[in-house]
C-alpha positions as CSV (number, residue, x, y, z in Angstrom):
1,V,24.4,9.4,6.4
2,L,21.8,11.6,4.9
3,H,20.8,14.9,6.3
4,E,17.1,15.1,7.2
5,A,16.5,18.1,5.1
6,Y,17.5,16.0,1.9
7,H,14.3,15.9,0.0
8,G,14.7,12.5,-1.7
9,F,15.2,10.8,1.9
10,W,11.6,9.1,1.6
11,E,12.0,8.2,-1.9
12,A,13.7,5.0,-1.4
13,P,11.4,3.2,0.9
14,H,8.3,4.6,-1.0
15,V,9.5,2.9,-4.3
16,L,10.8,-0.2,-2.5
17,F,7.4,-1.0,-1.0
18,G,5.8,-0.3,-4.4
19,L,8.1,-2.7,-6.0
20,L,7.7,-5.4,-3.3
21,A,3.8,-5.1,-3.9
22,V,4.4,-5.7,-7.6
23,L,6.7,-8.6,-6.8
24,A,4.0,-10.2,-4.5
25,L,1.5,-10.1,-7.3
26,K,4.0,-11.3,-9.8
27,R,4.5,-14.4,-7.9
28,S,0.9,-15.3,-7.1
29,Q,-2.5,-13.9,-7.9
30,K,-4.1,-15.6,-4.9
31,A,-5.9,-13.8,-2.0
32,G,-2.8,-13.7,0.1
33,A,-0.9,-11.9,-2.6
34,W,-3.4,-9.3,-3.0
35,F,-3.6,-8.7,1.0
36,A,0.3,-8.5,1.0
37,A,0.1,-5.9,-2.0
38,G,-2.4,-3.9,-0.2
39,A,-0.4,-3.8,3.0
40,L,2.8,-2.9,1.1
41,L,1.2,-0.2,-0.8
42,M,-0.2,1.3,2.4
43,A,3.4,1.2,3.9
44,S,4.7,3.0,0.8
45,A,2.0,5.6,1.5
46,M,3.0,5.9,5.1
47,F,6.6,6.8,4.1
48,K,5.5,9.3,1.6
49,P,1.7,10.3,1.2
50,Q,2.1,10.6,-2.7
51,G,2.0,6.8,-2.3
52,L,-1.7,7.1,-2.1
53,I,-1.9,9.0,-5.4
54,H,0.8,7.2,-7.3
55,F,0.2,3.5,-6.2
56,V,-3.0,3.1,-4.2
57,G,-5.4,5.3,-6.3
58,P,-4.7,3.8,-9.8
59,L,-4.8,0.2,-8.6
60,G,-7.9,1.0,-6.6
61,V,-9.6,2.3,-9.7
62,F,-8.5,-0.8,-11.6
63,L,-9.7,-3.2,-8.9
64,A,-13.0,-1.3,-8.5
65,V,-13.7,-1.8,-12.2
66,Q,-12.8,-5.5,-11.8
67,W,-15.2,-5.6,-8.8
68,W,-18.0,-4.1,-11.0
69,R,-17.1,-6.8,-13.6
70,G,-17.6,-9.6,-11.1
71,A,-14.2,-10.4,-9.8
72,R,-14.7,-9.4,-6.1
73,A,-11.9,-11.2,-4.2
74,P,-8.8,-9.4,-5.4
75,F,-10.3,-5.9,-4.4
76,A,-11.5,-7.2,-1.1
77,F,-8.3,-8.7,0.0
78,W,-6.3,-5.7,-1.3
79,L,-8.6,-3.4,0.8
80,A,-8.1,-5.5,3.8
81,G,-4.3,-5.2,3.5
82,L,-4.6,-1.5,3.1
83,V,-6.9,-1.2,6.2
84,A,-4.8,-3.5,8.4
85,V,-1.6,-1.5,7.9
86,G,-3.5,1.8,8.0
87,R,-5.3,1.1,11.2
88,R,-2.2,-0.4,12.9
89,L,0.1,2.5,12.2
90,G,-2.8,5.0,12.9
91,A,-3.4,3.5,16.2
92,S,0.2,3.6,17.1
93,W,0.6,7.1,16.0
94,G,-2.4,8.2,18.0
95,S,-1.0,6.5,21.2
96,D,2.2,8.4,20.7
97,M,0.4,11.8,20.5
98,G,-1.7,11.3,23.8
């Protein structure tokens, strides 16, 4: 059992969700895989906010360049996965505070 003051407590789920996103994309490049990657990366960011900077940000820049070059589907489905998890968790946190 880890004490709650242990600073590395959130590292394991943060990295795990990042690696699961990589695994989802390694197995398939279809729309569902990009959606899953977006959802898993947002879950990573929910465990540790640095996930937005370390995982979501660089992939977002890469996919934005791909969007600009004409590959629109990966960015759209990745963004949909991010938004789906972000809205769901944000709504549940908002209901707990009220």
